[in-house]
C-alpha positions as CSV (number, residue, x, y, z in Angstrom):
1,M,-183.5,23.8,-6.6
2,N,-182.6,23.3,-10.1
3,T,-184.5,24.1,-13.4
4,R,-183.9,22.0,-16.9
5,T,-185.9,21.9,-20.0
6,E,-186.1,19.4,-22.4
7,Q,-187.6,19.5,-26.2
8,H,-190.0,16.6,-27.1
9,G,-190.9,17.5,-30.8
10,N,-192.8,20.4,-30.5
11,T,-193.4,19.9,-27.1
12,E,-190.9,21.6,-24.2
13,I,-190.8,19.5,-20.9
14,G,-190.2,22.3,-17.9
15,I,-188.5,20.5,-15.1
16,I,-187.9,21.8,-11.6
17,E,-186.1,19.6,-9.1
18,Y,-186.3,20.0,-5.4
19,E,-184.8,18.4,-2.1
20,G,-184.4,15.3,-4.7
21,K,-187.3,14.8,-6.6
22,E,-188.0,15.9,-10.0
23,F,-191.4,17.8,-11.0
24,A,-192.2,17.8,-15.0
25,A,-194.8,19.5,-16.2
26,F,-195.8,20.6,-20.3
27,G,-193.8,24.0,-21.2
28,S,-194.9,25.1,-24.1
29,V,-196.2,23.3,-27.6
30,I,-195.9,24.2,-31.1
31,T,-198.0,22.7,-33.3
32,D,-200.0,23.8,-37.1
33,T,-203.2,24.4,-35.4
34,H,-202.6,25.2,-31.9
35,I,-200.2,27.1,-29.4
36,S,-199.7,27.2,-25.9
37,A,-196.6,28.8,-24.4
38,Y,-196.3,32.6,-22.9
39,L,-196.3,36.0,-23.2
40,G,-193.0,38.3,-22.4
41,K,-192.3,41.7,-22.1
42,A,-192.6,43.7,-25.2
43,G,-194.4,41.7,-27.2
44,V,-192.1,38.6,-27.5
45,L,-193.6,35.0,-27.2
46,T,-191.6,32.5,-24.6
47,N,-191.5,29.1,-24.0
48,W,-191.0,27.8,-20.5
49,A,-187.4,28.3,-20.5
50,G,-187.8,32.3,-21.9
51,E,-186.0,31.8,-25.1
52,A,-188.7,33.5,-27.8
53,V,-190.3,31.7,-30.0
54,G,-192.4,34.3,-31.9
55,T,-194.4,37.8,-31.1
56,Y,-197.6,39.0,-30.1
57,H,-200.0,41.6,-29.4
58,I,-203.3,42.1,-27.4
59,T,-206.3,43.4,-29.6
60,S,-208.8,43.4,-26.2
61,T,-208.2,43.5,-23.1
62,W,-211.6,43.1,-20.0
63,S,-212.3,42.9,-16.3
64,I,-212.5,39.5,-14.7
65,P,-213.0,40.4,-11.3
66,R,-213.6,37.2,-9.6
67,S,-210.9,35.3,-10.9
68,F,-207.8,34.5,-8.5
69,V,-204.8,34.3,-11.3
70,S,-206.0,37.9,-12.8
71,S,-208.0,40.7,-12.9
72,T,-207.9,41.1,-16.5
73,M,-208.0,39.1,-19.9
74,H,-206.4,39.6,-22.9
75,Q,-207.6,38.2,-26.5
76,V,-204.0,37.7,-28.0
77,Y,-202.4,37.4,-32.0
78,A,-199.5,36.1,-32.2
79,C,-196.8,35.0,-35.1
80,V,-194.8,32.3,-34.8
81,N,-193.3,30.4,-37.3
82,G,-195.0,32.5,-40.1
83,K,-198.2,31.4,-39.0
84,T,-200.9,33.6,-37.3
85,Y,-202.5,32.0,-33.8
86,T,-205.6,33.8,-31.3
87,G,-206.4,33.1,-28.2
88,R,-206.6,34.6,-24.6
89,S,-204.0,35.4,-21.8
90,A,-203.9,36.7,-18.5
91,G,-201.2,38.7,-19.2
92,V,-197.3,38.9,-19.4
93,G,-196.1,35.6,-17.6
94,M,-198.7,33.8,-18.1
95,L,-200.0,31.2,-20.5
96,F,-201.2,31.4,-24.3
97,N,-203.6,29.1,-25.7
98,G,-204.2,30.2,-29.4
99,K,-205.6,28.2,-32.1
100,L,-204.5,28.8,-36.3
101,V,-206.4,31.8,-38.2
102,R,-207.6,30.2,-40.9
103,K,-207.5,33.1,-43.5
């Protein structure tokens, strides 16, 4: 199994090759108003390939006991390219979807 990413403007595509077939999906997407990226360890926001794209901090956490993905959900603030985004994530290694914080 081989993995790679392709960058198309502000959109990352993650590609996995398995038994001669390729499977592709969106990785991270960063726009002026929205972001999809991944929570890494120690407050580092990453793309699908694990490369740092910014920083984040969790402001609150609550229980979601009937979820098959995680037992907790987090409110996250992330800083990327000098812009602040807020949204939610199920934790480290999981996708963060956020929107631009308007000041």
